[in-house]
Each structure stands twice: as structure tokens, then as C-alpha cells.
N, C-alpha and C positions, 0 to 999 in steps of 0.2 A: 361539547360533541366537539370529535375531531376530525379535520379535514385531511383530504388525501390528495397529492402533489405530483405528477412524473414529469421526467424528461427536463426542458431547460428550466421552468419552471420551479425546479427544484434543486436549484445548479448550489445555490449559497451553503446551504444546510447541508448537502449528502455527498460531494466530493471528495470532503474530508474523508470515505470512509475507502476509497480508492489509495490513499496515502496510506493505509496501516498494512501495508505487502511486506511483509518482512522477514517471513521463514526462510532462513539458507537454503541452498541446493546442497542436497547430497554432495561427497566428495567423492572419489575415484572407487570404483568398485570394490574391486581384484586384487589393488595394494596391498602386500602383508606388512605391517607397521616394522618398521626396524629404529629398535633403542638406541637413542643418541645421535640419531640424524631425521633434521627437520626436512619434511614434504610440505609443499605447497600447491594450492592450487586460488584460480579466480575464479567468479561466474558473473555470467550477466542472463539476464532474461527478458521478458514481457510479458506481467500478467494481463489475463482478459477477461475480467470480472463482471458481474452483475450484481448490484448492492442496491439493500431495501435496510430501512429502519424507521427511527423514532425522533424526534428532536423533541428537547426538553418542555417546548412548549405543545406538543401533544401534537405535532404533525406529520404523518406518516409521508415515506418519499421511498422512492424508488427511478433508480437507472441504469438503462444498459451500456455498453463499451462505448458503443458507437457514438451514442451521445457527447461520453465523457472526451473521446478520441477527439471527436470534433470542435474542443473546446482548449485541446491542448496546445500549449506553446512551450512546454520543454520537459522531457524529464530525463530520469536516469535510475535503472536497477541492479543492482548488484552486489557481489562481497568479495571475502577472503578469508581461507582457510590456511593456519598450520598445524602442525601434525606432528609432535613427537615421541615416539614409543607408545603410553596409552594415551597422551595428554593429547588434546585437543583445544585450539582457540581460535574462535571465528567471529568476523562481525558481517553486518549485513546493511545495506545504504539503499533505501528510497529516498528522489529527490521529484517533486510536481512542482510546477506549474503553469496553472489554467486559468483562462480567463474567457468571456464574454461580454458583447453588452447588445443593445437591442433601443433601435431608435425606432420616434412616430413625428407625425406634422400633422398639426390641426389648422384648415383655415377657414380663419371667420368669414364674416359673411357682411361686414362693412363694406364702405365702399374705395377703402386701400385695401382691401383681401389683406387682413392683418392675420399675421400666423404665428404661430406657436411650435419649436421642435422641443423635443425631451429625448434625452437619451440616460440607458440607465445601464451602467458598468457593473459588471462584478469580478472580484480575483480571488486567486488562492496559491498561495506559494506552501508547501510543508516539508519538514527533513523528517523521514521514521531511522532510527538506528538503532540496532539490533548488536549488543556484546555479550559474548558468553564462552566459556568454556565447555569442556566435555571429558570424561572420562571413559575409557572403552569396557564395558563389561562381557560381551560375547564377541569372538572374534575367529569364525571358521569358516570354511570352503564354503559353508551356507548360507553365510554372510553376517553381518556386523550388527551390533545395538550399543548406544555409547549414550549415558546419559548426561545431561545438559543442565546449566545453572546459569545464569546473565540476568540480565535487565535489557529492557525495551523502550526506546527513548521515541516520544511526540512530540513535536513542534507543530499547530496551525496559526497561519496568520489568513486575515480575512479583508478583503476591501469590500467598501460598497462606494457607488459612486453617482450623482445626478446631477445632472446638468440642463437648463432650461431655459431657451431663447425665446423673445417675444419679438420678430421679425428680426432689423440686424443690432437689438438689445439684451444683451447678457443678465439674465435677472436672476438668476439661481445656479453656481458652480462648488459642489461641495462634496468632500468623500471622506468615507470614515472606513477607520482600520482598526481592527483587535486583532490578537494574540492571545494565545494560551499555549501551555505546554505540560504534559506530565510523565512521568519516572513508573514502571511497574519493573516489578521481579518477577521472572518466571524460572519455570524448572521444566525437565520435559526428556524425552527419546530422539534420538535420530539414526537412519542407519539405511542398510539396506537387504534385498534377500536376493540372492543368486540365484541365477535362473541356468546359465551356461559361461563360456569364457568371457561373454560379452554381455547379452541381455542379464539386467536385473531391477528387483523392484525397489524403489526409492521411497523412504516414508519420512513422517518428521509429525513430530506433534509438542506443543507446549501449554503451559496454561501458569496463567499468574493475576497478581494485583499490584496494589501499592496506589500509585496516582487513579487507576480505575478501580472499578468497583470488580470487574472479574475480564479478563481476556484472556480466550484461547483461541488457538490456531493449529490446523491439522491440514497434513500435506500425504498424497501417495501417487504414484502413478510407475513410469517405466523408464528406463534407461538403454542407452545403448553407449560402449567403451568403445574407444578408436586407440591410436597410437597416442594420439596428439592431447586428449580428453576427451569429455563425454557430452552427450546431448540427453535432454531427458524432456518429456512430457508428460506432467503433471494436474491434479487436480488440487487446488488448493479453498480452504475453509477458513476465514479468519470471523470470530465472535466478539464483540466488545458490549459492556456494560458501564458507562459510562457513572460518576457521580455527580449531583442535582447541579452543581457550578460548571458544568460544561455543556456545550451549546448542544450536543444531540444526548438522547439517553441510550440509545442504546445502535447496534448498526451490524448485518452483517455482509459479507461480502465471498460470492462466491463465486469461480471461473478456473478455465482452465490455465494452463501455465507453459511456457516455450522457454527453453533456456540452453546456454552452453557452457561445461567448465571444463578448463583451460589448468593443466596439471605441468608446474614446470619444478 
């Protein structure tokens, strides 16, 4: 029978879901291609998802963005894109470092008031890197569509620590660290639909497999173009079906994303 857990108690098994946030933001909405000249853009963003899924041990998990934020130590999300004519190259990087601990004290009934301290700590570090290229298939005043292909890399390191003290004497102090990684080949489309000279609707979709049985990602929303670049508000969905030797069986990550694209 499956168990159901939520919040911090699910932390070790599910925080990895937030790590797989790798769909790149759309490039400038209205710039025409100029063959022979490179155009560049860089983006930074913040994804605020809700995650759910199942571990390979049969435990369902669910966690909201607030719980993740409470345990956040350091993160970075951003990417880079270069275009020349109809061809483009882009990358996207996500780094996440999260951790938390829980302590408790039990006081004995003996004459010396013997007590026992316990501390459980959980840590997680991960890298998610997307590298891909694109070829422009549609480029009109109404919008653009690029066909893309590439790869996505996912590295996960989890640490579980347990410390037990009885009075002033240290009884047990150990930690266990495990790590794993996978590569997936991806194909898809990305682009935008122009609403006017400034407003547009960006979109992204990819699907792939390799290290996982299936990875699927989709993003859509609205963007506004300034002289220096773009601001985007989108909604992103990520789905993973992992192989049997991975800690998770599947996971779903959904939520809003706010980002900025800088052109140079």
C-alpha cells in the first residue's frame, strides 16, 4: 500500500523535482534575422512551482513553493542564446542548493535527568543544464517558430545526516551522500506570436528520452519588449518518467515563471 506524505517530511524525495526547470526563455520578439551577424541574449528567471510525483519505493509526494523557499540556501536560473541567420544555439542552467534539519530532545526520568538529543539533516545539490540548437522554420510579422534539438543533463546529490547525543556524550554522528545523473536527448519547438510591436506570446515545447524513459516540457505566457530586452510572465509544466534505478519514478512540476531577457 502506498503512503502519502507532504511538506518537509517529503523533502529528501521530492526537492529534485524543482531542479528540473530547464526550458529556455524566448529570445527577442520582433528582431529580424540578419544573416552573417550574430545576435546575443541572456536571461535570468525565477520559477515558482508546485511539485508532485511518486518515488520508486511507492511513496507519493507533494510540496508547494513556500516549503522549498523556506529551505533554500542558494540558487541560480538563467541562460544564453546566440543567433546567426536562421541558426541558433542556446543553453540553460539551473543550480539549486537546499537543506534543512530537525532537532529534538528527550529527558529521562532518572535521578540525573539523563537527556538524549537527536538531529536529522537533509541536503540536496543539483545541476540541470540544457544545450541545444535551433533552425528557424517560420519568420513573419505574425511570429516565429524554431525547430530545436539538443540534450538535457541532470545531476543530483543528496545527503542525509543523523546525530545522537546522550547527555554530553556523542553516541552517533554519521552522514550518507548519494549522487546520480542522467542525459536525455530532446527535440521540440519554440518561438512566439506577435500581438503588436511590443506585446507577444512566447511558447516552448520539448520531448525526449535517454537517461529517463520520458521527459516532456511545455511553457507559454506573455512577454513585453523594451529597448533593453524583454520581460516575460509564463506558466511552465515539466513531466518526467524515470527508469527503475532512479530514486523517483515520476514527477510533475507546474507553476508560474517570471523572467527577464537582456539583448546585446
